[in-house]
GUMI-814192 format. One record per residue (C-alpha): residue number from 1; residue in three letters; x, y, z. Coordinates in pm, 1 decimal. Example, Ala and Ser with C-alpha at 12.3 -4.5 7.8 and 13.67 -1.06 7.14 Angstrom:
BEGIN
NODE     n   res          X          Y          Z
NODE     1   ALA     1230.0     -450.0      780.0
NODE     2   SER     1367.0     -106.0      714.0
This chain:
BEGIN
NODE     n   res          X          Y          Z
NODE     1   MET     4941.8     2184.5    -8591.3
NODE     2   LYS     4786.4     1843.6    -8566.0
NODE     3   LYS     5010.0     1763.8    -8275.5
NODE     4   LEU     4901.2     2079.7    -8088.3
NODE     5   SER     4536.5     1991.3    -8140.7
NODE     6   ASN     4589.0     1646.7    -7986.2
NODE     7   ILE     4753.9     1801.6    -7682.4
NODE     8   ARG     4455.8     2033.8    -7628.1
NODE     9   LEU     4216.1     1738.4    -7646.8
NODE    10   LEU     4416.3     1552.9    -7386.0
NODE    11   MET     4387.7     1852.8    -7152.8
NODE    12   PHE     4005.1     1846.8    -7174.5
NODE    13   TYR     3972.9     1469.5    -7109.7
NODE    14   PRO     3989.8     1500.2    -6724.3
NODE    15   LEU     3722.1     1769.7    -6727.0
NODE    16   ILE     3492.2     1559.8    -6943.1
NODE    17   LEU     3552.5     1253.5    -6724.3
NODE    18   SER     3472.4     1448.7    -6405.2
NODE    19   PHE     3148.8     1576.9    -6555.7
NODE    20   LEU     3040.4     1224.5    -6647.3
NODE    21   ILE     3116.6     1090.5    -6297.8
NODE    22   LEU     2915.4     1371.7    -6132.5
NODE    23   ASN     2624.9     1298.4    -6363.4
NODE    24   LEU     2629.9      931.6    -6274.3
NODE    25   VAL     2641.9     1003.1    -5896.7
NODE    26   SER     2353.6     1246.4    -5923.1
NODE    27   CYS     2139.5      999.6    -6112.5
NODE    28   GLY     2225.0      723.9    -5868.5
NODE    29   GLY     2122.3      940.6    -5568.6
NODE    30   LYS     1786.0     1018.9    -5722.1
NODE    31   SER     1732.7      654.0    -5792.6
NODE    32   ASP     1815.0      565.8    -5428.8
NODE    33   ASN     1577.4      832.9    -5298.6
NODE    34   LYS     1300.6      700.9    -5517.1
NODE    35   GLN     1374.1      349.5    -5398.4
NODE    36   SER     1366.5      462.2    -5029.1
NODE    37   ALA     1039.4      641.1    -5075.7
NODE    38   LYS      895.5      339.0    -5247.0
NODE    39   THR     1011.1      108.4    -4966.4
NODE    40   GLU      866.6      336.5    -4697.0
NODE    41   PHE      531.6      356.7    -4875.4
NODE    42   ASN      512.0      -19.9    -4920.4
NODE    43   ASP      625.8     -115.4    -4562.5
NODE    44   THR      379.0     -324.6    -4361.1
NODE    45   VAL      366.3     -351.6    -3982.5
NODE    46   SER      220.2     -638.6    -3781.0
NODE    47   VAL      -17.0     -508.0    -3510.7
NODE    48   GLU     -290.7     -619.2    -3274.2
NODE    49   ILE     -626.7     -445.4    -3276.0
NODE    50   THR     -926.9     -395.1    -3048.9
NODE    51   LYS    -1276.0     -249.4    -3079.5
NODE    52   VAL    -1383.1       71.2    -2907.1
NODE    53   ALA    -1659.6      -39.0    -2669.2
NODE    54   MET    -1918.9      105.8    -2432.5
NODE    55   GLN    -1883.6      -33.0    -2080.1
NODE    56   GLN    -1855.4       48.4    -1709.6
NODE    57   LEU    -1522.9      192.3    -1594.0
NODE    58   THR    -1400.7      209.0    -1235.7
NODE    59   SER    -1109.2      433.3    -1145.8
NODE    60   ARG     -883.1      296.8     -871.5
NODE    61   LYS     -569.8      413.8     -697.8
NODE    62   THR     -327.5      205.3     -492.9
NODE    63   PHE     -147.8      294.5     -170.0
NODE    64   SER      112.7      115.6       41.5
NODE    65   ALA      -19.6       23.3      385.4
NODE    66   THR       87.2     -138.3      712.9
NODE    67   LEU     -134.1     -392.5      887.5
NODE    68   GLU     -245.6     -415.8     1248.7
NODE    69   GLY     -508.2     -623.0     1424.1
NODE    70   GLU     -846.0     -453.4     1455.6
NODE    71   GLU     -777.0     -458.6     1829.4
NODE    72   GLN     -408.7     -445.7     1908.2
NODE    73   ALA     -203.6     -348.9     2210.8
NODE    74   ASN      162.3     -335.2     2300.6
NODE    75   VAL      237.9     -456.2     2654.0
NODE    76   TYR      483.9     -248.5     2857.0
NODE    77   ALA      648.0     -284.2     3198.6
NODE    78   LYS      596.4        5.7     3436.4
NODE    79   ILE      932.2      -33.9     3611.6
NODE    80   PRO     1281.7     -154.2     3514.4
NODE    81   GLU     1309.4     -495.6     3683.9
NODE    82   ARG     1439.2     -843.8     3606.4
NODE    83   ILE     1196.9    -1072.8     3414.9
NODE    84   THR     1151.1    -1395.4     3613.3
NODE    85   LYS      868.2    -1559.4     3416.6
NODE    86   ILE      722.8    -1555.4     3065.2
NODE    87   GLY      376.9    -1708.0     3074.1
NODE    88   THR      297.1    -1743.6     2703.3
NODE    89   LYS      441.7    -1800.0     2354.7
NODE    90   VAL      409.0    -1632.1     2017.1
NODE    91   GLY       97.5    -1761.9     1843.8
NODE    92   ASN      -86.6    -1848.9     2166.4
NODE    93   TYR     -438.2    -1723.1     2225.3
NODE    94   VAL     -471.0    -1531.9     2552.9
NODE    95   THR     -774.1    -1397.2     2734.0
NODE    96   SER     -801.9    -1051.7     2881.9
NODE    97   GLY     -629.5    -1047.2     3223.4
NODE    98   SER     -423.5    -1363.0     3169.9
NODE    99   LEU      -66.5    -1356.6     3304.3
NODE   100   LEU      201.8    -1275.3     3045.8
NODE   101   PHE      513.8    -1179.8     3248.1
NODE   102   GLU      636.3    -1175.3     3606.8
NODE   103   LEU      906.0     -937.5     3726.7
NODE   104   ASP     1132.8     -985.5     4029.1
NODE   105   LYS      900.8     -921.6     4325.7
NODE   106   GLY     1191.5     -869.8     4561.1
NODE   107   GLY     1358.0     -604.1     4349.3
NODE   108   SER     1420.0     -258.5     4485.6
NODE   109   ALA     1178.4      -98.4     4239.0
NODE   110   ALA      893.5     -344.1     4299.3
NODE   111   GLN      790.8     -274.2     4660.5
NODE   112   PHE      570.0     -582.3     4626.2
NODE   113   TYR      643.4     -756.5     4958.3
NODE   114   GLN      614.2     -432.7     5157.7
NODE   115   ALA      271.2     -366.0     5009.1
NODE   116   LYS      166.7     -727.9     5068.0
NODE   117   ALA      270.9     -719.5     5435.7
NODE   118   ALA       83.5     -391.1     5494.7
NODE   119   TYR     -226.1     -533.7     5326.1
NODE   120   LEU     -227.6     -858.7     5529.5
NODE   121   ASN     -181.2     -667.0     5853.9
NODE   122   ALA     -462.9     -424.4     5766.8
NODE   123   GLU     -688.5     -718.2     5674.3
NODE   124   LYS     -635.7     -887.3     6011.9
NODE   125   ASN     -699.5     -562.0     6196.1
NODE   126   TYR    -1016.1     -505.4     5992.6
NODE   127   GLU    -1155.0     -852.0     6077.3
NODE   128   ARG    -1071.2     -801.0     6444.9
NODE   129   MET    -1238.2     -460.0     6456.9
NODE   130   LYS    -1545.8     -599.5     6278.4
NODE   131   ASN    -1593.0     -861.3     6552.7
NODE   132   LEU    -1537.4     -602.5     6826.7
NODE   133   LEU    -1797.0     -374.1     6668.9
NODE   134   LYS    -2051.6     -659.3     6672.7
NODE   135   ALA    -1978.6     -712.9     7043.6
NODE   136   GLY    -2017.3     -341.7     7113.9
NODE   137   ALA    -1659.3     -314.2     7238.5
NODE   138   ILE    -1555.4      -32.9     7000.1
NODE   139   SER    -1719.1      269.0     6847.6
NODE   140   GLN    -1833.1      297.3     6485.6
NODE   141   GLN    -1566.4      562.4     6433.9
NODE   142   ALA    -1283.7      326.0     6533.3
NODE   143   PHE    -1421.1       57.4     6298.7
NODE   144   ASP    -1448.2      305.7     6008.8
NODE   145   ALA    -1083.7      399.3     6053.3
NODE   146   ALA     -978.2       31.5     6043.1
NODE   147   GLU    -1194.8      -30.3     5735.5
NODE   148   THR    -1044.7      268.2     5554.6
NODE   149   GLN     -692.8      151.4     5634.8
NODE   150   TYR     -778.9     -194.3     5500.2
NODE   151   LYS     -914.3      -56.7     5170.6
NODE   152   VAL     -613.0      170.3     5120.3
NODE   153   SER     -370.7     -116.9     5189.3
NODE   154   LYS     -557.5     -345.3     4950.0
NODE   155   ALA     -545.1      -83.0     4673.6
NODE   156   ASN     -171.7      -34.3     4728.8
NODE   157   PHE     -114.5     -410.3     4716.4
NODE   158   ASP     -317.6     -451.4     4397.7
NODE   159   ALA     -116.2     -169.9     4236.5
NODE   160   ALA      214.9     -327.3     4342.4
NODE   161   LYS       95.9     -665.0     4214.8
NODE   162   SER       -1.0     -523.2     3873.3
NODE   163   VAL      349.7     -380.2     3839.3
NODE   164   VAL      523.7     -718.1     3877.8
NODE   165   GLU      250.5     -943.4     3734.3
NODE   166   ILE      189.2     -812.4     3383.1
NODE   167   THR     -136.6     -929.3     3224.6
NODE   168   SER     -294.3     -908.0     2879.7
NODE   169   PRO     -510.4     -598.1     2824.4
NODE   170   LEU     -730.1     -778.1     2570.4
NODE   171   ALA     -818.0    -1117.5     2427.7
NODE   172   GLY     -623.2    -1210.4     2116.9
NODE   173   ILE     -316.3    -1374.5     1964.1
NODE   174   VAL       34.0    -1310.0     2093.5
NODE   175   THR      197.1    -1179.3     1776.5
NODE   176   ALA      535.8    -1084.9     1924.8
NODE   177   ILE      746.4    -1134.6     2237.4
NODE   178   ASN     1043.1     -899.0     2242.3
NODE   179   VAL     1227.8    -1013.2     2560.0
NODE   180   ASN     1390.3    -1321.9     2706.4
NODE   181   LEU     1380.5    -1470.4     3054.0
NODE   182   GLY     1625.9    -1283.1     3277.6
NODE   183   ASP     1622.2     -961.4     3073.1
NODE   184   LEU     1582.1     -628.4     3246.9
NODE   185   SER     1251.0     -473.8     3144.7
NODE   186   ASN     1257.3     -132.0     2983.2
NODE   187   PRO      945.5       83.2     3032.8
NODE   188   GLN     1013.7      246.1     2694.1
NODE   189   MET     1015.9      -80.6     2498.0
NODE   190   PRO      717.7     -316.9     2449.3
NODE   191   LEU      750.5     -661.3     2605.2
NODE   192   ALA      491.5     -816.1     2373.5
NODE   193   THR      214.1     -740.7     2126.0
NODE   194   ILE     -137.7     -882.2     2153.8
NODE   195   ALA     -378.1     -854.6     1860.4
NODE   196   ASN     -722.2     -969.8     1761.3
NODE   197   ILE     -656.9    -1071.0     1398.9
NODE   198   GLY    -1004.2    -1192.6     1303.3
NODE   199   LYS    -1031.6     -851.1     1141.7
NODE   200   MET     -734.6     -646.1     1028.5
NODE   201   LYS     -667.1     -273.6     1016.5
NODE   202   ALA     -479.3     -123.8      721.1
NODE   203   LYS     -310.9      213.5      778.5
NODE   204   PHE     -197.2      417.1      478.2
NODE   205   ASN     -114.6      778.4      392.4
NODE   206   VAL     -294.2      983.0      127.6
NODE   207   GLY     -165.9     1305.9      -29.6
NODE   208   GLU     -361.9     1629.5      -40.7
NODE   209   ASN     -445.8     1582.9     -410.2
NODE   210   ASP     -628.6     1255.7     -341.3
NODE   211   ILE     -773.1     1310.9        6.1
NODE   212   THR    -1081.1     1485.7     -134.6
NODE   213   THR    -1178.2     1162.0     -312.4
NODE   214   ILE    -1151.2      950.5        5.6
NODE   215   TYR    -1445.9      911.6      243.2
NODE   216   VAL    -1555.2      693.8      536.9
NODE   217   GLY    -1738.7      385.5      412.6
NODE   218   GLN    -1550.5      376.9       82.5
NODE   219   HIS    -1474.6       25.4      -44.8
NODE   220   ILE    -1116.4      -97.6      -64.3
NODE   221   GLN     -931.1     -410.0     -173.2
NODE   222   VAL     -624.0     -537.0       13.4
NODE   223   TYR     -355.1     -773.5     -116.9
NODE   224   THR       16.5     -842.0      -70.5
NODE   225   GLU      308.9     -915.8     -299.8
NODE   226   ALA      357.4    -1242.7     -110.3
NODE   227   ASP       26.5    -1378.5     -246.4
NODE   228   PRO     -149.9    -1134.4     -482.5
NODE   229   GLY     -429.0    -1385.7     -534.3
NODE   230   LYS     -556.7    -1339.3     -179.4
NODE   231   ILE     -764.1    -1023.7     -209.4
NODE   232   GLN     -984.4     -910.3       79.1
NODE   233   THR    -1249.2     -638.5       62.2
NODE   234   GLY    -1309.2     -384.5      337.6
NODE   235   LYS    -1415.0      -29.0      411.8
NODE   236   ILE    -1246.7      292.4      519.6
NODE   237   THR    -1333.9      364.1      882.9
NODE   238   GLN    -1125.0      666.9      976.7
NODE   239   ILE     -961.7      965.1      803.3
NODE   240   SER     -723.5     1202.0      980.0
NODE   241   ARG     -853.1     1559.7      995.1
NODE   242   SER     -506.6     1713.5      973.8
NODE   243   ALA     -199.2     1638.4      763.9
NODE   244   ASN      126.5     1510.5      907.0
NODE   245   ILE      359.8     1809.9      936.8
NODE   246   GLN      662.5     1625.5      793.8
NODE   247   SER      504.3     1425.0      509.5
NODE   248   ARG      203.8     1651.7      438.1
NODE   249   THR      -13.3     1341.6      407.2
NODE   250   PHE     -331.0     1227.0      581.8
NODE   251   GLU     -349.3      894.3      766.3
NODE   252   VAL     -638.7      673.7      659.0
NODE   253   GLN     -753.1      354.7      833.2
NODE   254   ALA     -958.6       72.1      685.5
NODE   255   ILE    -1096.3     -249.9      835.1
NODE   256   PHE    -1125.5     -579.0      646.2
NODE   257   PRO    -1188.4     -943.6      747.5
NODE   258   ASN     -887.6    -1174.1      760.9
NODE   259   THR     -877.0    -1494.8      558.7
NODE   260   SER     -983.4    -1825.2      715.2
NODE   261   ASP     -617.6    -1926.8      756.1
NODE   262   LYS     -532.7    -1586.7      910.8
NODE   263   PHE     -290.8    -1508.8      627.1
NODE   264   PHE     -273.7    -1135.2      700.7
NODE   265   LYS      -67.8    -1057.8     1010.7
NODE   266   PRO       22.8     -744.2     1208.5
NODE   267   GLY      330.7     -568.0     1075.3
NODE   268   MET      289.6     -690.3      715.8
NODE   269   PHE      314.8     -446.8      425.7
NODE   270   CYS       28.8     -460.0      179.5
NODE   271   THR     -129.0     -273.7     -109.7
NODE   272   VAL     -464.6     -101.5      -68.2
NODE   273   SER     -665.7      -38.0     -383.8
NODE   274   VAL     -928.4      232.2     -336.9
NODE   275   GLU    -1226.2      266.7     -568.3
NODE   276   LEU    -1233.2      639.3     -646.0
NODE   277   LYS    -1508.5      672.7     -907.1
NODE   278   THR    -1728.6      461.9    -1134.4
NODE   279   ALA    -1874.8      568.8    -1471.2
NODE   280   ASN    -2141.7      366.5    -1654.6
NODE   281   ASP    -2181.7      326.3    -2032.4
NODE   282   VAL    -1872.7      518.3    -2144.1
NODE   283   LEU    -1640.4      467.1    -2442.1
NODE   284   VAL    -1344.7      264.2    -2320.5
NODE   285   ILE    -1010.8      173.8    -2481.2
NODE   286   PRO     -692.3       10.2    -2345.4
NODE   287   ALA     -481.0      273.8    -2170.4
NODE   288   SER     -170.3      136.8    -2343.0
NODE   289   SER     -313.8      212.0    -2689.9
NODE   290   ILE     -284.3      589.2    -2638.1
NODE   291   VAL       30.3      744.2    -2786.7
NODE   292   ASP      176.5     1093.9    -2808.2
NODE   293   VAL      251.5     1224.6    -3158.9
NODE   294   ASN      385.1     1579.1    -3194.9
NODE   295   ASN      255.1     1662.5    -2845.6
NODE   296   GLU      -92.6     1539.8    -2936.2
NODE   297   LYS     -259.1     1251.5    -2753.8
NODE   298   GLY     -433.6      997.0    -2972.7
NODE   299   VAL     -468.7      647.0    -3113.2
NODE   300   TYR     -421.2      474.8    -3449.6
NODE   301   LEU     -748.6      396.2    -3626.3
NODE   302   VAL     -747.0      101.8    -3863.2
NODE   303   LYS     -936.4      149.9    -4192.3
NODE   304   ASP     -892.7      -57.2    -4507.2
NODE   305   ASN     -583.9     -226.9    -4362.0
NODE   306   LYS     -412.3      107.3    -4301.2
NODE   307   ALA     -343.3      294.5    -3977.5
NODE   308   TYR     -434.6      662.6    -3932.6
NODE   309   PHE     -352.9      876.0    -3630.8
NODE   310   GLN     -663.5     1011.9    -3453.1
NODE   311   THR     -647.8     1262.7    -3165.9
NODE   312   VAL     -869.0     1187.2    -2864.7
NODE   313   ASN     -979.9     1350.2    -2539.6
NODE   314   THR     -982.9     1127.9    -2232.4
NODE   315   GLY    -1161.8     1119.6    -1899.1
NODE   316   LEU    -1167.5      857.6    -1623.2
NODE   317   SER     -877.5      614.2    -1618.8
NODE   318   ASN     -731.7      321.3    -1429.1
NODE   319   SER     -427.0      100.8    -1474.8
NODE   320   GLN     -584.6      -89.5    -1766.6
NODE   321   PHE     -848.7      121.3    -1940.3
NODE   322   THR     -921.4      484.8    -2024.9
NODE   323   GLU    -1247.0      663.4    -2100.0
NODE   324   VAL    -1261.9      848.3    -2434.8
NODE   325   THR    -1478.3     1161.2    -2422.4
NODE   326   SER    -1431.3     1262.4    -2786.5
NODE   327   GLY    -1252.5     1155.3    -3103.6
NODE   328   LEU    -1380.5      797.9    -3134.3
NODE   329   ASN    -1706.6      611.3    -3183.4
NODE   330   ALA    -1822.0      276.5    -3049.5
NODE   331   GLY    -1731.4      -11.9    -3279.1
NODE   332   GLU    -1430.7      156.4    -3442.5
NODE   333   THR    -1108.6      -44.2    -3462.3
NODE   334   ILE     -784.5       82.9    -3310.5
NODE   335   VAL     -432.3      -52.8    -3276.3
NODE   336   SER     -362.8     -190.5    -2928.4
NODE   337   VAL      -11.7     -333.2    -2983.3
NODE   338   GLY      258.4     -209.3    -3223.6
NODE   339   MET      179.1      165.1    -3228.9
NODE   340   SER      541.3      276.9    -3203.9
NODE   341   TYR      616.8      153.0    -3559.5
NODE   342   LEU      326.0      331.8    -3726.6
NODE   343   LYS      284.8      647.3    -3933.3
NODE   344   ASN      -17.9      788.2    -4109.3
NODE   345   GLY     -115.3      553.5    -4388.9
NODE   346   THR      106.8      262.6    -4283.1
NODE   347   VAL      -24.4      -67.3    -4415.1
NODE   348   VAL      -91.1     -303.9    -4124.8
NODE   349   ILE     -123.3     -678.8    -4088.6
NODE   350   VAL     -352.3     -778.6    -3802.9
NODE   351   SER     -201.9    -1063.2    -3600.6
NODE   352   ASN     -489.2    -1120.7    -3355.3
NODE   353   LYS     -783.0    -1176.2    -3587.0
């Protein structure tokens, strides 16, 4: 009997051992959970803070623009003819009417020498008839006919001359020459570009959502990626009254003075910053301090070295700052750097005191 009792005890040993192991695991899990909770509660996060302040806030929006001279003209040939002379260089200053290009005057399309011969012949006949009229040898009617023929021939010659002797339509800098000596001119392609670059014109496109905030006389700032430190101020001078059919945007033009070293040049890409609206004495916080928690927009307030999430309503904004219309008061302290590591009640260490 004693032997049978020992056998039964041996059968229950595995069950007792399993029960003890489960008990130990369960206790260990609870201990770990308590330890995790304790660690989470005692975690500290290093942050930077800022004060909510009352100040002026200006809302701006930037657009990509292309530059032209305030006065700018592309020079075209009227006929396809060989280029025999280039009378200027890129960067030269030219006056209005100065010679830029000469085309082959003997070419089949020019008709220059024919017009010149007819003009010289008509001029001689006119002078002869003028002397005869003074002597009373011809009638006034005969003289009028000779004078008319002279004027018509001169006009034809001047027109033929303007076709082969291409001049500048305005005073300015030669910003581009697109042909070489001996090339055949193409009436569809510009030979050169002349621009007055003392003042520059910025052209940019504005969408329908923003066009209502743009007006003539509005101040702008212009700068380029090549030298962002060179910022020029100008004004909007023209707004298109209809949208481009393809892009559904409105073309806007603005004029601004060039720098003393004429840094801005026709054809350059630049950024135009437009001042849309200004608000005075409003609550302002860094735009980067606003976070989204459970689909609610807010900031982390710092009180007694702990961070607490506070929902806010916002108004005017620019790339750096945002107006707060409700949820905060002037002088309160908020987290400006390190928000992503925070939860309600997190203990914070301020690193920018």
